[in-house]
N, C-alpha and C positions, 0 to 999 in steps of 0.2 A: 414611582417610576421605577423601571427594572434597569439595573446597571447597564445592560447592554443597550437599550434604549438613551439612556444619559450619554453613555459613551459615542453612540453613533451620531446624535444631535452635536455633541460636542465636536467630534472628528470633523464633521460636514460644515460646521459653523469655522472650524479652524482651516479648513480647505479653501472655502467658498470667499471668507473676508478678506484675506490676503490677496486672492486672486483678482477679487473686485478692485482692491487698491492699487494693485501693480498695473492692472489692464485700462485704468482709468486716470493715472497719473497724468499731471499737467506740471511740466517743468516751469522752474523760475530762473530767474539771472544767477542766483546763487547756488541753486541746486536743480541743474538743467535735467539730470537722468535719475531714474529712480534705482535705487540701491536694491542689489539681488537679495540683501539680508532681509528686505520685506517679506521675503516668501518663506522664511524660516518656520512661521506657524504653519503653513501650508503643509511643508515637509512632517512636521509632529502629526497634522492631522491626518495624512496618510498612512502613518506608523500606526496610530490609533485605529483606524479605519481597518488596516490590517489585522489588529488585535481583536476586532469585535467579534467575530466568529469564536475565538477561544473563550471570550467572556462569556459568550452566550453558552459555551458547553461547561463553564464553571472550572475551567482550566487556571488553577491559582497562580501558576507562573506567569501566564500572560497577564492575567489581571493584576498583577504586583507591576509588570513592565509598563502597563497602561496608566497605573497610579503613578509612577515615576515621570513617565512622559508628561502626563496631566499636570503634575506639579511643577515641571520645567516649563511648560506653557505658561503657567500662572505667573511664575517669577520672572519669566522671559518677556512679558507683557507689560510689566510695571514701567519700564523706561519709555516705550512708545506710547503709552496712555499719558504719562507727565508731559512728554513732548507735545502731544496733540492738544493736551489742556493749556499748557504754556503758549501754544503758537494760535489758539483759538480756532483749531480745525474742527469744526463740529462733526462732521461726517467720519472724521478719524476718530474723535472721543466715540462716536456712537459704534463704530466697527470693533475698535479695541475693547471696549467695555462689553460688547457682546460676546466677544472670544473670552474675556476673562468671567463673565457671567456663567456662561455654558461650562468653562471648566471647572469653576467654583462648583456649580451644581452637580458635575460629574463625580468631583471628588467626594462630595458628601454622600453621593449613593455608593461609591466605592466603600468608604468608611462604614457606611450602615450595613453592607452586605457583607464586610468583613466581620462584625461584631456579631451579625447573625449566625454566620458560619461557625465562629468562636464558640457561641452558645450552645449549638448543636454538637 
């Protein structure tokens, strides 16, 4: 898989999953309103989507920015994943796990592309 393809899939996942979660949120007595922080992965996904054209054109600076944003996404999703697991929210586990999975795959493709570029 090409780096730009992995980044595109990751960015779309980071945009769509939080949007889905935010729009379908059903409040409880303890937590009647959805927090705006649930949309943080969406903003990271938008940044990655904006980086995609530069990644396609082999812009090293943009690729490194995308790697940093992807790393932030992976690290930032650990707490929501643990919360979803503890609370037994299966749909939440699915959404967050999918975001982590696509981010890890994107990170792997970035590292492989950096290794290939270094060999050249």
